[in-house]
N, C-alpha and C positions, 0 to 999 in steps of 0.2 A: 251373167245373170246379175241385175240388179236387187240389192240388199232392198227390203224395205223398213228396217229396222232403224229407228230413231239416233241420226250421227251422235259422232261422241267428243268429235271436235267443235270447239267453241265458235260459234258465227253470229253475226250480229249485222243486221241490214242498217248500212252507217248511210249512204247518201242515194239518190235517187234522182237522176238527169233527169230533168224536162226539158223538151225541146221549146223554144221562145221565139217570136218575129223580130222583140226590142228588149235587148238586154237591160237598158237603162230603165224601160216603162216596166219590167217584170219585177227588178230590183226594188223600185220603189213601191210597186204592188205590195211584195212581201213586208217590206219595212213597213209600210201601215198598218199591216198586220200586229205588230209589235216582235216580229221574227228577228233574231239575233242574226248582224250581220258578222261571218264568218273568215271570208275571205271574197279580195275582188281584186284577182291577179291578171294582169296583161303582160303579154309576150309576145311584141310586134304587131303587125297589124291584121294578123288571121287567128290569135289567138286571146281569149277572156274567159275566165273561170269566175263564176260568184257563187257563194253558199251561203245562204239563208238558214236556220235552224227554228224549228214551230218551238216556242214556251215550253220547257220541261220534256221535250222529246230528244230522243236518243238518235233519232236520224233526220239527214237534211236535206237540203234540194239543194241541187246544181244546176246552174245553167249558164250559155254564155255562145260564144263564136269560138265555133273548132272543137267544140265537147261531143257533137250528137249529128247523127245523119237524119234523125226523126225531123219528120215535119213539124211546123210550130202548131199548138193545140190537136195534135196526135194523142198525147196520153192523156187517158181520160180515167174519170172516178178512182181517184188517189182519194182514200179516206184519213180522214183526222179522227182520232179516237179521243172522245173528251168523257168526262165524269157525268156531265150533268149538262144535256142539249142545249136546255132552252137559253139559258144563261151565256152557254158558249155560241149561240146565233146570235142572242140581241149582241154580243160585244161585236161579232166580228159586221154586224148591219150597222151598229152605229161609227164605224169605221168606214161606212160606205161600202161595205162588200156585201155584194150578193148577186145570186144566178152566176156564178164561175161552175168551170169543171170539178172541183173540190169538193165533198161530200164529207158531212159530220156523221159518226156514229158514236150512240153511247153505249160506254160500259162500264158497268157498277162491278161486275163480278165477273172473271173470268170460268169459260167451263170446264170442266175437272179434263187434266190432261191437255190444258193451253197455257200454263205456265210452266217457267223451266226451275 
C-alpha cells in the first residue's frame, strides 16, 4: 500500500525536458528571454543537449536531439512563477515574446503547507 505521508528524502525538480523541432531556434528563443545558457553539448550526429535556466530559478529546461521521444510542441502549460505579473509580462512582450505555451503565475505568498 502506498504511503500518503510527505517524503523524508530531499528532492528538487532540476530539469524539465521540452521537445522541440528546431534546437537552434529554441536556444535563440530562450536566450532572448534572458535565460542563462548552462550547456550545449554535442556528441556525434544523433545527440545534442541544450540546457537553459530562467533568472533566479532552481529548475532549468533541456532540449535537443536524442533527448526525448515527445512530439515538438506537445508539452503545454508550463508555468513560470513571478512575484508581479504585470512587469514580468511587459518584460517578455518587450523582448518580442507573446502567445507561446508558457503561462505566468503571480505568487506573492505561498499557501500554508506549500513551503519546505
